[in-house]
Residue frames as qw, qx, qy, qz and C-alpha x, y, z in Angstrom:
[[0.734, 0.283, -0.518, -0.336, -11.94, 43.63, -20.60],
 [0.634, -0.453, 0.550, -0.301, -12.50, 40.85, -18.20],
 [0.813, 0.024, 0.578, 0.072, -12.34, 38.11, -20.75],
 [0.083, 0.630, -0.493, -0.594, -10.35, 37.86, -23.94],
 [0.843, 0.371, 0.339, -0.193, -11.68, 36.27, -27.15],
 [0.548, -0.291, 0.568, 0.540, -9.04, 34.79, -29.36],
 [0.431, 0.478, 0.633, 0.429, -11.12, 35.21, -32.53],
 [0.031, 0.964, 0.258, -0.048, -11.98, 38.74, -31.75],
 [0.371, -0.761, 0.310, 0.432, -8.32, 39.59, -31.26],
 [0.550, 0.064, 0.640, 0.533, -7.38, 37.89, -34.59],
 [0.299, 0.773, 0.493, 0.264, -9.87, 40.06, -36.35],
 [0.174, -0.973, -0.016, 0.152, -8.75, 43.21, -34.58],
 [0.505, -0.561, 0.437, 0.489, -5.07, 42.36, -35.37],
 [0.708, 0.415, 0.486, 0.299, -5.69, 41.78, -38.97],
 [0.335, 0.874, 0.080, 0.342, -3.49, 44.24, -40.92],
 [0.201, -0.888, 0.291, -0.294, -1.32, 45.10, -37.88],
 [0.960, -0.244, -0.036, 0.128, 0.84, 41.94, -37.26],
 [0.636, 0.419, -0.218, 0.611, 4.10, 43.53, -38.28],
 [0.133, -0.706, 0.227, -0.658, 3.60, 46.22, -35.64],
 [0.797, -0.519, 0.062, -0.302, 2.67, 43.70, -32.98],
 [0.953, 0.035, -0.081, 0.290, 5.58, 41.38, -33.65],
 [0.413, 0.559, -0.230, 0.681, 8.03, 44.20, -33.80],
 [0.442, -0.684, 0.169, -0.555, 6.62, 45.35, -30.50],
 [0.920, -0.376, 0.067, -0.081, 7.36, 41.96, -29.13],
 [0.392, -0.728, 0.491, 0.275, 11.03, 42.28, -30.23],
 [0.770, 0.293, 0.471, 0.316, 11.20, 40.49, -33.66],
 [0.189, -0.432, 0.283, 0.835, 13.49, 42.80, -35.81],
 [0.517, 0.661, 0.148, -0.524, 11.49, 44.51, -38.53],
 [0.290, 0.621, -0.588, -0.430, 13.99, 43.61, -41.32],
 [0.164, -0.127, 0.977, 0.046, 13.17, 39.89, -40.80],
 [0.422, 0.466, 0.676, -0.385, 9.56, 40.37, -41.69],
 [0.271, 0.577, -0.279, -0.718, 9.91, 41.30, -45.37],
 [0.828, 0.397, 0.020, -0.397, 9.05, 38.06, -46.91],
 [0.566, 0.576, -0.588, 0.045, 12.61, 36.76, -47.68],
 [0.906, -0.228, -0.335, 0.125, 14.53, 34.25, -46.04],
 [0.023, -0.804, 0.400, -0.440, 16.75, 35.29, -42.99],
 [0.376, 0.106, -0.837, 0.384, 18.63, 33.62, -40.12],
 [0.509, -0.612, -0.588, -0.144, 16.21, 32.76, -37.36],
 [0.052, -0.706, 0.298, -0.640, 16.19, 35.45, -34.57],
 [0.784, -0.504, 0.186, -0.311, 15.72, 32.65, -31.99],
 [0.909, -0.212, 0.315, 0.173, 18.14, 29.88, -33.08],
 [0.225, -0.632, 0.534, 0.514, 20.37, 31.46, -35.66],
 [0.665, 0.224, 0.667, 0.251, 21.34, 29.49, -38.65],
 [0.036, -0.302, 0.379, 0.874, 21.12, 30.77, -42.21],
 [0.416, 0.072, -0.496, -0.759, 18.04, 31.50, -44.51],
 [0.198, -0.186, -0.955, 0.122, 15.75, 29.36, -42.20],
 [0.024, 0.517, 0.583, -0.626, 13.34, 32.02, -41.09],
 [0.047, -0.141, -0.449, -0.881, 10.59, 33.75, -43.06],
 [0.437, 0.183, 0.423, -0.773, 6.96, 34.90, -42.94],
 [0.392, 0.348, 0.846, 0.092, 4.02, 33.09, -44.48],
 [0.025, 0.329, 0.536, 0.777, 1.99, 34.40, -47.36],
 [0.372, -0.706, -0.385, -0.463, -0.63, 36.97, -46.20],
 [0.479, 0.000, -0.545, 0.689, 1.62, 37.82, -43.22],
 [0.105, -0.204, 0.205, -0.952, -0.09, 41.09, -42.30],
 [0.688, -0.291, -0.213, -0.630, -3.52, 39.35, -41.99],
 [0.887, -0.202, -0.411, -0.054, -2.27, 36.20, -40.35],
 [0.331, -0.810, 0.421, -0.240, 0.86, 36.99, -38.44],
 [0.978, -0.136, 0.158, 0.013, 2.25, 33.57, -39.21],
 [0.211, 0.772, -0.593, -0.082, 6.10, 32.94, -39.51],
 [0.997, 0.052, -0.045, -0.023, 8.17, 29.89, -39.83],
 [0.103, -0.729, 0.675, 0.050, 11.64, 28.52, -38.97],
 [0.813, 0.262, -0.481, -0.197, 12.80, 25.36, -40.56],
 [0.430, 0.253, -0.774, 0.388, 14.74, 24.39, -37.48],
 [0.095, -0.081, -0.738, 0.663, 12.84, 25.52, -34.36],
 [0.421, 0.342, 0.391, -0.743, 9.32, 26.45, -35.47],
 [0.256, 0.111, -0.795, -0.538, 7.75, 23.92, -37.70],
 [0.737, -0.214, -0.316, -0.558, 4.72, 21.66, -37.92],
 [0.785, -0.110, -0.584, 0.177, 6.57, 19.22, -35.65],
 [0.130, 0.347, -0.445, 0.815, 7.30, 21.81, -32.88],
 [0.140, -0.340, -0.805, 0.465, 5.63, 21.78, -29.55],
 [0.247, 0.705, 0.260, -0.612, 4.00, 25.11, -30.62],
 [0.546, 0.268, 0.627, 0.486, 3.14, 24.97, -34.35],
 [0.004, 0.102, -0.256, -0.961, 3.19, 27.90, -36.81],
 [0.119, 0.551, 0.818, 0.115, -0.33, 29.04, -37.81],
 [0.021, -0.896, -0.314, -0.314, -1.05, 32.61, -36.84],
 [0.163, 0.675, -0.320, 0.644, 0.33, 35.59, -34.90],
 [0.724, -0.566, 0.178, -0.352, -0.84, 34.20, -31.61],
 [0.986, -0.032, 0.032, 0.161, 1.14, 31.12, -32.26],
 [0.547, 0.589, -0.189, 0.564, 4.15, 33.23, -33.35],
 [0.175, -0.736, 0.325, -0.568, 4.14, 35.13, -30.11],
 [0.850, -0.456, 0.188, -0.186, 3.73, 32.10, -27.99],
 [0.907, 0.153, -0.041, 0.390, 6.87, 30.56, -29.66],
 [0.361, 0.632, -0.157, 0.668, 8.85, 33.85, -29.56],
 [0.251, -0.657, 0.303, -0.643, 7.87, 35.00, -26.04],
 [0.360, -0.002, -0.895, 0.265, 7.39, 31.61, -24.31],
 [0.394, -0.084, 0.357, -0.843, 4.05, 32.84, -22.85],
 [0.316, 0.299, 0.883, -0.177, 0.90, 30.79, -22.11],
 [0.113, 0.499, 0.683, 0.521, -2.03, 31.12, -24.52],
 [0.188, -0.852, -0.488, 0.004, -3.81, 33.29, -22.14],
 [0.409, -0.650, 0.082, 0.634, -0.84, 35.57, -21.54],
 [0.293, 0.026, 0.539, 0.789, -0.27, 35.94, -25.32],
 [0.009, 0.728, 0.599, 0.333, -3.94, 37.01, -25.71],
 [0.314, -0.859, -0.246, 0.320, -3.34, 39.64, -23.11],
 [0.457, -0.330, 0.356, 0.746, -0.20, 40.71, -24.89],
 [0.206, 0.320, 0.657, 0.651, -2.07, 41.16, -28.15],
 [0.145, -0.833, -0.527, -0.093, -4.83, 43.08, -26.53],
 [0.449, -0.692, -0.030, 0.565, -2.27, 45.36, -25.02],
 [0.426, -0.111, 0.502, 0.745, -0.55, 45.83, -28.26],
 [0.058, 0.549, 0.631, 0.545, -3.93, 46.84, -29.84],
 [0.072, -0.352, 0.095, -0.928, -4.51, 49.37, -27.18],
 [0.527, -0.425, -0.699, -0.230, -6.86, 47.24, -24.99],
 [0.617, -0.693, -0.352, 0.120, -6.03, 48.21, -21.48],
 [0.319, 0.518, -0.344, 0.715, -4.10, 51.10, -19.74],
 [0.653, -0.701, -0.286, -0.030, -3.52, 51.32, -16.09],
 [0.658, -0.519, -0.032, 0.545, -1.20, 53.00, -13.63],
 [0.018, 0.906, -0.204, -0.372, 1.50, 55.41, -14.77],
 [0.459, -0.433, 0.680, 0.373, 3.48, 52.98, -16.73],
 [0.293, 0.329, -0.564, -0.698, 1.56, 52.71, -19.92],
 [0.835, 0.066, -0.092, -0.539, -0.42, 49.96, -21.54],
 [0.109, -0.388, 0.915, -0.036, 0.36, 46.59, -20.31],
 [0.664, 0.021, -0.475, -0.577, -3.01, 44.82, -20.74],
 [0.536, -0.068, -0.814, 0.214, -2.17, 42.11, -18.10],
 [0.291, -0.579, 0.130, -0.750, -4.52, 43.77, -15.68],
 [0.052, -0.132, 0.814, -0.564, -4.90, 43.21, -12.04],
 [0.647, 0.065, 0.227, -0.725, -8.63, 43.19, -12.43],
 [0.803, 0.207, -0.452, -0.329, -8.56, 40.12, -14.64],
 [0.350, 0.234, -0.842, 0.338, -6.31, 38.30, -12.16],
 [0.255, -0.033, 0.668, -0.698, -8.75, 38.85, -9.37],
 [0.726, 0.150, -0.065, -0.668, -11.76, 37.87, -11.47],
 [0.666, 0.244, -0.686, -0.162, -10.17, 34.49, -11.97],
 [0.337, -0.072, -0.830, 0.438, -10.29, 33.95, -8.20],
 [0.379, -0.711, -0.539, -0.246, -13.34, 34.20, -6.04],
 [0.199, -0.755, 0.230, -0.581, -13.51, 36.65, -3.21],
 [0.852, -0.476, 0.144, -0.161, -13.55, 33.65, -0.80],
 [0.913, 0.139, -0.079, 0.375, -10.50, 32.09, -2.36],
 [0.323, 0.630, -0.215, 0.672, -8.58, 35.48, -2.05],
 [0.515, -0.675, 0.202, -0.487, -9.82, 35.91, 1.52],
 [0.970, -0.243, 0.013, 0.023, -8.61, 32.29, 2.36],
 [0.738, 0.355, -0.161, 0.550, -5.13, 32.86, 0.99],
 [0.011, 0.724, -0.192, 0.662, -4.98, 36.17, 2.90],
 [0.723, -0.585, 0.133, -0.344, -6.16, 34.69, 6.23],
 [0.973, -0.082, -0.056, 0.210, -3.83, 31.71, 5.89],
 [0.581, 0.453, -0.197, 0.647, -0.78, 33.99, 5.23],
 [0.229, -0.712, 0.196, -0.633, -1.69, 36.44, 8.01],
 [0.850, -0.477, 0.074, -0.210, -2.13, 33.63, 10.60],
 [0.912, 0.102, -0.129, 0.375, 1.13, 32.03, 9.53],
 [0.313, 0.604, -0.223, 0.699, 3.01, 35.29, 9.96],
 [0.497, -0.654, 0.192, -0.537, 1.45, 35.73, 13.40],
 [0.973, -0.211, -0.073, -0.057, 2.57, 32.16, 14.20],
 [0.781, 0.265, -0.265, 0.500, 6.25, 32.43, 13.65],
 [0.549, -0.796, -0.048, 0.253, 8.40, 33.61, 16.65],
 [0.137, 0.925, -0.348, -0.068, 11.47, 35.66, 16.47],
 [0.513, -0.461, 0.711, 0.138, 13.75, 32.69, 17.41],
 [0.724, 0.293, 0.609, 0.138, 12.44, 30.67, 14.50],
 [0.425, 0.902, 0.074, -0.036, 12.57, 33.58, 12.22],
 [0.104, -0.850, 0.512, 0.072, 16.23, 34.07, 12.98],
 [0.617, -0.245, 0.736, 0.134, 17.05, 30.52, 12.67],
 [0.676, 0.560, 0.469, 0.095, 15.44, 30.35, 9.25],
 [0.305, 0.945, -0.105, -0.046, 17.24, 33.45, 8.15],
 [0.388, -0.635, 0.656, 0.125, 20.59, 32.02, 9.29],
 [0.700, 0.132, 0.694, 0.108, 19.85, 28.81, 7.31],
 [0.586, 0.702, 0.372, 0.159, 19.16, 30.87, 4.20],
 [0.557, -0.103, 0.099, 0.818, 21.95, 33.33, 4.75],
 [0.007, 0.644, 0.309, 0.700, 19.62, 36.41, 4.60],
 [0.037, -0.212, 0.446, -0.869, 18.90, 39.05, 7.23],
 [0.008, -0.422, -0.852, 0.310, 16.04, 38.19, 9.55],
 [0.189, 0.501, 0.173, -0.827, 14.56, 41.68, 8.81],
 [0.307, 0.221, -0.570, -0.729, 13.88, 40.63, 5.16],
 [0.199, -0.263, -0.941, -0.071, 11.80, 37.62, 6.20],
 [0.013, 0.553, 0.559, -0.618, 9.77, 40.10, 8.29],
 [0.185, 0.432, -0.225, -0.853, 9.51, 42.39, 5.30],
 [0.298, 0.068, -0.802, -0.513, 8.22, 39.42, 3.14],
 [0.689, -0.194, 0.179, -0.675, 5.81, 38.47, 5.76],
 [0.544, 0.182, -0.816, -0.065, 7.18, 34.85, 6.02],
 [0.614, -0.394, 0.348, -0.589, 5.42, 32.60, 8.50],
 [0.052, -0.176, 0.979, -0.088, 4.92, 29.01, 9.58],
 [0.559, -0.189, -0.620, -0.517, 2.24, 26.46, 8.79],
 [0.706, -0.549, 0.016, -0.447, 0.02, 25.20, 11.60],
 [0.964, -0.225, -0.081, 0.114, 2.17, 22.14, 12.10],
 [0.283, -0.892, 0.319, 0.151, 5.26, 24.33, 12.16],
 [0.774, -0.100, 0.508, 0.364, 7.14, 22.09, 9.62],
 [0.499, 0.439, 0.415, 0.621, 7.17, 24.49, 6.66],
 [0.083, -0.393, -0.079, 0.912, 7.64, 28.30, 5.98],
 [0.335, 0.737, 0.584, 0.055, 4.98, 30.14, 4.17],
 [0.242, -0.220, 0.256, 0.910, 5.74, 32.93, 1.57],
 [0.426, 0.681, 0.481, -0.352, 2.77, 34.98, 0.30],
 [0.310, 0.148, 0.561, 0.753, 2.46, 35.65, -3.40],
 [0.163, 0.669, 0.302, -0.660, 0.74, 39.01, -4.26],
 [0.506, 0.659, 0.391, 0.396, -0.44, 40.68, -7.42],
 [0.369, 0.361, -0.035, 0.856, 0.81, 44.19, -8.30],
 [0.329, -0.660, -0.087, -0.670, -1.77, 45.73, -5.99],
 [0.019, -0.400, 0.771, -0.496, -0.21, 43.65, -3.10],
 [0.833, -0.126, 0.087, -0.532, -3.44, 41.39, -2.83],
 [0.343, -0.320, 0.883, 0.007, -2.46, 37.82, -1.66],
 [0.745, 0.317, -0.275, -0.519, -3.30, 35.58, -4.55],
 [0.922, 0.062, -0.381, 0.037, -1.47, 32.46, -3.30],
 [0.473, -0.757, 0.436, -0.113, 1.00, 31.12, -0.78],
 [0.681, 0.432, -0.582, 0.104, 4.29, 29.28, -1.54],
 [0.784, -0.552, 0.234, -0.163, 5.33, 26.77, 1.09],
 [0.526, 0.547, -0.618, 0.205, 8.92, 25.32, 1.79],
 [0.860, -0.397, -0.302, 0.111, 9.92, 22.69, 4.22],
 [0.288, -0.922, 0.258, -0.002, 12.23, 24.14, 6.79],
 [0.428, 0.682, -0.587, 0.078, 15.89, 23.71, 6.15],
 [0.144, -0.386, 0.837, -0.360, 16.35, 21.57, 9.37],
 [0.816, 0.040, 0.340, -0.466, 13.41, 19.33, 8.71],
 [0.646, -0.087, 0.729, 0.208, 13.78, 15.72, 7.18],
 [0.556, 0.613, 0.495, 0.263, 12.14, 16.92, 3.85],
 [0.308, -0.537, 0.044, 0.785, 14.67, 19.81, 3.36],
 [0.129, -0.145, 0.507, 0.840, 14.14, 20.50, -0.40],
 [0.110, 0.518, 0.831, 0.170, 10.34, 20.16, -0.66],
 [0.140, 0.262, 0.062, -0.953, 8.38, 23.21, -2.05],
 [0.081, 0.465, 0.831, 0.294, 4.79, 23.60, -3.01],
 [0.180, -0.233, -0.072, -0.953, 1.92, 26.00, -3.28],
 [0.352, 0.192, 0.644, -0.652, -1.30, 26.19, -1.22],
 [0.285, 0.403, 0.829, 0.261, -4.21, 24.69, -3.02],
 [0.147, 0.868, 0.475, -0.002, -5.90, 27.29, -5.21],
 [0.265, -0.722, 0.123, 0.627, -2.87, 29.60, -5.34],
 [0.619, 0.760, 0.089, 0.176, -1.81, 31.55, -8.40],
 [0.687, -0.018, -0.040, 0.726, 1.77, 32.42, -9.19],
 [0.041, -0.980, -0.169, -0.093, 2.26, 35.90, -7.96],
 [0.403, 0.660, -0.356, 0.526, 5.12, 38.09, -6.65],
 [0.665, -0.433, -0.380, 0.474, 7.12, 38.01, -3.50],
 [0.097, 0.794, 0.074, 0.596, 6.86, 41.64, -2.56],
 [0.446, -0.194, -0.511, 0.708, 8.97, 42.99, 0.37],
 [0.172, -0.900, -0.334, -0.221, 7.14, 45.61, 2.42],
 [0.510, -0.615, -0.052, 0.599, 9.04, 48.75, 3.60],
 [0.194, 0.936, -0.049, -0.289, 10.46, 51.94, 2.23],
 [0.805, 0.195, 0.249, 0.501, 12.86, 51.77, -0.71],
 [0.169, -0.747, 0.071, 0.639, 15.34, 54.70, -0.96],
 [0.022, -0.429, 0.598, 0.676, 16.57, 54.01, -4.54],
 [0.680, 0.427, 0.559, -0.207, 13.92, 53.42, -7.12],
 [0.196, 0.673, -0.460, -0.545, 16.12, 54.18, -10.14],
 [0.455, 0.250, -0.797, -0.310, 16.14, 50.49, -11.06],
 [0.855, -0.160, 0.220, -0.441, 13.90, 47.60, -10.29],
 [0.111, 0.387, -0.913, -0.067, 15.51, 44.17, -9.81],
 [0.877, -0.007, -0.020, -0.481, 13.41, 41.02, -10.51],
 [0.127, -0.450, 0.883, -0.048, 14.62, 37.73, -9.11],
 [0.711, -0.035, -0.615, -0.340, 13.59, 34.07, -9.43],
 [0.669, -0.265, -0.679, 0.148, 12.26, 32.48, -6.37],
 [0.467, -0.836, -0.235, -0.166, 11.48, 33.49, -2.82],
 [0.724, -0.515, 0.025, 0.458, 14.92, 33.15, -1.17],
 [0.524, 0.272, 0.242, 0.770, 16.52, 35.15, -3.97],
 [0.117, -0.781, -0.295, -0.538, 14.14, 37.91, -3.33],
 [0.663, -0.725, -0.094, 0.158, 15.03, 37.81, 0.39],
 [0.710, -0.187, 0.128, 0.667, 18.77, 38.02, -0.58],
 [0.271, 0.477, 0.255, 0.796, 18.24, 41.06, -2.89],
 [0.331, -0.852, -0.222, -0.341, 15.95, 42.84, -0.35],
 [0.747, -0.536, -0.056, 0.389, 18.79, 42.19, 2.31],
 [0.587, 0.066, 0.190, 0.784, 20.99, 44.32, 0.02],
 [0.006, 0.558, 0.205, -0.804, 18.67, 47.29, 0.06],
 [0.032, 0.018, 0.648, 0.761, 17.53, 46.93, -3.55],
 [0.627, 0.216, 0.089, -0.744, 14.05, 47.70, -5.03],
 [0.042, 0.171, -0.969, -0.176, 13.19, 44.08, -5.66],
 [0.774, 0.021, 0.191, -0.603, 10.33, 41.82, -6.61],
 [0.230, -0.309, 0.915, 0.117, 10.46, 38.15, -7.00],
 [0.710, 0.142, -0.413, -0.552, 8.86, 35.65, -9.48],
 [0.879, -0.245, 0.306, -0.270, 7.75, 32.22, -8.43],
 [0.783, -0.082, 0.514, 0.340, 10.02, 30.66, -11.09],
 [0.204, -0.316, 0.452, 0.809, 11.83, 31.51, -14.23],
 [0.038, -0.235, -0.748, -0.619, 8.60, 30.98, -16.29],
 [0.189, -0.664, -0.723, 0.037, 5.88, 31.95, -13.76],
 [0.222, -0.737, -0.302, 0.562, 4.41, 35.19, -12.44],
 [0.330, 0.210, 0.402, 0.828, 4.77, 36.95, -15.87],
 [0.077, -0.711, -0.509, -0.479, 1.44, 38.60, -15.67],
 [0.469, -0.830, -0.218, 0.207, 1.86, 40.08, -12.04],
 [0.559, -0.379, 0.145, 0.723, 5.40, 41.15, -12.69],
 [0.237, 0.372, 0.454, 0.774, 4.35, 42.88, -15.92],
 [0.258, -0.827, -0.448, -0.221, 1.52, 44.66, -14.09],
 [0.571, -0.684, -0.127, 0.436, 3.95, 45.76, -11.42],
 [0.486, -0.046, 0.310, 0.816, 6.35, 47.23, -13.81],
 [0.033, 0.597, 0.516, 0.613, 3.53, 49.09, -15.48],
 [0.400, -0.810, -0.428, -0.022, 1.93, 50.27, -12.31],
 [0.449, -0.777, 0.008, 0.441, 5.15, 51.81, -10.83],
 [0.391, 0.916, -0.085, -0.037, 6.55, 53.11, -14.13],
 [0.622, -0.530, 0.444, 0.367, 9.89, 51.21, -13.74],
 [0.554, 0.796, -0.158, -0.185, 11.81, 52.35, -16.76],
 [0.286, 0.592, -0.746, 0.102, 15.07, 50.47, -15.86],
 [0.896, -0.270, 0.154, -0.316, 14.86, 46.91, -14.86],
 [0.207, 0.481, -0.851, -0.029, 17.44, 44.03, -14.22],
 [0.938, -0.090, -0.119, -0.311, 16.32, 40.50, -14.33],
 [0.201, -0.597, 0.767, -0.126, 18.54, 38.26, -12.23],
 [0.844, 0.148, -0.404, -0.321, 18.58, 34.80, -13.71],
 [0.821, -0.405, 0.401, 0.016, 19.56, 31.55, -12.05],
 [0.045, 0.656, -0.669, -0.346, 22.84, 30.33, -13.60],
 [0.483, 0.056, 0.867, 0.110, 21.39, 27.46, -15.63],
 [0.067, 0.147, 0.678, 0.717, 19.83, 27.11, -19.13],
 [0.141, -0.675, -0.705, -0.167, 16.12, 27.18, -18.05],
 [0.279, -0.738, -0.304, 0.534, 16.80, 30.22, -15.74],
 [0.185, -0.377, 0.311, 0.853, 18.60, 32.24, -18.43],
 [0.012, -0.293, -0.716, -0.633, 16.14, 31.35, -21.25],
 [0.196, -0.706, -0.678, 0.056, 13.09, 32.20, -18.89],
 [0.280, -0.659, -0.143, 0.683, 14.70, 35.48, -17.81],
 [0.174, -0.178, 0.469, 0.848, 15.44, 36.49, -21.43],
 [0.032, -0.491, -0.790, -0.366, 11.90, 35.71, -22.51],
 [0.229, -0.801, -0.502, 0.234, 10.43, 37.75, -19.75],
 [0.284, -0.529, 0.111, 0.792, 12.95, 40.64, -20.36],
 [0.117, 0.131, 0.638, 0.750, 11.98, 40.61, -24.12],
 [0.097, -0.669, -0.703, -0.220, 8.41, 41.11, -23.11],
 [0.266, -0.761, -0.237, 0.542, 9.12, 43.94, -20.61],
 [0.293, -0.313, 0.323, 0.844, 11.25, 45.64, -23.29],
 [0.116, 0.426, 0.686, 0.578, 8.45, 45.53, -25.95],
 [0.186, -0.860, -0.475, -0.006, 6.48, 47.96, -23.59],
 [0.158, 0.893, -0.083, 0.412, 9.36, 50.52, -23.53],
 [0.656, -0.724, 0.214, 0.007, 11.26, 49.42, -20.46],
 [0.376, 0.663, -0.634, 0.127, 15.11, 49.15, -20.72],
 [0.918, -0.301, 0.157, -0.206, 15.76, 45.62, -19.44],
 [0.228, 0.616, -0.750, 0.077, 19.10, 43.87, -18.55],
 [0.956, -0.225, -0.138, -0.129, 19.60, 40.28, -17.79],
 [0.083, 0.654, -0.712, 0.242, 22.47, 39.19, -15.48],
 [0.927, -0.174, -0.326, -0.056, 23.52, 35.93, -13.98],
 [0.564, -0.769, 0.299, 0.040, 25.84, 35.30, -11.05],
 [0.185, 0.678, -0.696, -0.147, 29.50, 34.45, -11.80],
 [0.764, 0.172, -0.616, -0.083, 30.47, 30.88, -12.55],
 [0.354, 0.100, -0.798, 0.477, 30.30, 28.72, -9.51],
 [0.248, 0.150, 0.530, -0.797, 27.11, 30.25, -8.16],
 [0.130, 0.337, 0.896, 0.257, 23.84, 28.71, -9.06],
 [0.111, -0.815, -0.504, -0.264, 21.59, 31.60, -7.98],
 [0.001, -0.798, 0.098, -0.595, 21.65, 35.01, -6.38],
 [0.719, -0.661, 0.108, -0.183, 21.42, 33.69, -2.80],
 [0.929, -0.128, 0.034, 0.347, 24.52, 31.64, -3.23],
 [0.469, 0.535, -0.041, 0.702, 26.44, 34.61, -4.64],
 [0.245, -0.774, 0.145, -0.565, 25.36, 36.94, -1.80],
 [0.898, -0.440, -0.011, 0.026, 26.07, 34.09, 0.76],
 [0.826, 0.060, 0.018, 0.561, 29.70, 34.21, -0.57],
 [0.364, -0.522, -0.122, 0.762, 29.77, 38.06, 0.06],
 [0.217, 0.414, 0.493, 0.734, 28.33, 39.69, -3.08],
 [0.018, -0.522, -0.431, 0.736, 26.93, 43.15, -2.28],
 [0.422, 0.792, 0.356, -0.261, 24.71, 45.63, -4.20],
 [0.135, 0.811, -0.367, -0.436, 27.59, 47.14, -6.03],
 [0.351, -0.211, 0.877, 0.251, 28.64, 43.65, -7.25],
 [0.449, 0.567, 0.686, -0.082, 25.05, 43.35, -8.82],
 [0.250, 0.887, 0.109, -0.373, 25.25, 46.78, -10.30],
 [0.002, -0.707, 0.585, 0.398, 28.67, 46.23, -11.91],
 [0.619, -0.017, 0.776, 0.121, 27.91, 42.84, -13.29],
 [0.080, 0.243, -0.606, -0.753, 28.12, 42.76, -17.08],
 [0.732, 0.219, 0.357, -0.537, 24.74, 41.97, -18.54],
 [0.548, 0.101, 0.788, 0.261, 24.15, 38.99, -20.77],
 [0.176, 0.485, 0.610, 0.601, 21.83, 41.18, -22.74],
 [0.072, 0.399, 0.298, -0.864, 20.25, 44.63, -22.63],
 [0.177, 0.450, 0.775, 0.407, 16.91, 44.94, -24.49],
 [0.128, 0.345, 0.175, -0.913, 15.02, 47.96, -25.60],
 [0.577, 0.609, 0.500, -0.215, 11.92, 48.49, -27.72],
 [0.532, 0.201, 0.486, 0.664, 12.81, 48.68, -31.36],
 [0.043, 0.410, 0.004, -0.911, 12.65, 52.22, -32.80],
 [0.312, 0.091, -0.567, -0.757, 11.03, 51.10, -36.05],
 [0.464, 0.168, 0.708, -0.505, 7.39, 50.08, -35.52],
 [0.735, 0.556, 0.172, -0.348, 6.23, 49.71, -39.25],
 [0.410, -0.313, 0.705, 0.486, 7.72, 48.03, -42.32],
 [0.578, 0.497, -0.198, -0.617, 6.99, 48.36, -46.01],
 [0.735, -0.007, 0.678, -0.006, 6.35, 44.97, -47.41],
 [0.292, 0.460, -0.606, -0.579, 7.35, 43.80, -50.86],
 [0.692, 0.072, -0.636, -0.335, 6.94, 40.24, -52.15],
 [0.570, -0.342, 0.595, -0.451, 5.71, 37.51, -49.73],
 [0.445, 0.197, -0.819, -0.304, 6.27, 34.07, -51.22],
 [0.866, -0.260, -0.066, -0.422, 4.01, 31.23, -50.17],
 [0.036, 0.434, -0.880, 0.189, 5.84, 28.65, -47.85],
 [0.841, -0.189, -0.383, -0.331, 4.78, 25.14, -46.95],
 [0.438, -0.590, 0.609, -0.299, 5.47, 23.32, -43.78]]
């Protein structure tokens, strides 16, 4: 299914919205038509479903999901956008998957297919990103690689594994972003730490947010670790972990979901940056993965460390990550249907 039509999905989802939203992680007992605490913001008796819920999938919270919210109630697609924090396109893919739209790999139905990702970029665009990344990788010399690794406090070998390179003017490092099939779909660039523009980061024109994927053999594939950002990916790879990196706390959702499905990763830990956007983005993404049957934990570095790389720079090792208490552990709810009773009409 190369293109997803919202109206077709609404028709197909008619009568199945409880199943779809429970799959997304909304507790089934909150979808009975009565007032409940909001599963997102808490409170008392502020969350309920709209009349005709099974046909529409619309819910309402008087505090965080109202007609005045950035995402407004209306139907199940809007509900999922509010609940999961996904883009409109990603939400359509989630609904298509929940309805049994796409199966690939060995990890079940994820629906956010790699084929659709490639169809949104022309062959010439993909070839351009790949050639740019390859030439950049060939351009970097061992001395510069080691200097960059020292500045980032990661092993030089992990920059080699990630195929980090240099721009033609040699003023920025290049970090290929890939889909789950390892095709380069974009390139992230960062000013070198010793340059005048130390904190500048941007993407090559035409790039899509993909994954930072280390290349090399992984001994322990019992758990997949998902980081935020390129340098955190390098830090985790340097610890010998099976790791992939997202471009940011809210990006690369499609590619990361595809990767988890392709490699049947049944235990995942998402490492969030130690700030509100990082934790909220990691939790939303973890909730999405858990809806597909993956057991997902979310951890953050201890107080005083803003991200994983700061933590590893201070001496944290793989065992410190493994023993870090999770903020949350998410699993797919066991109950996938619910018997509805009365459903009062609500007004916004």
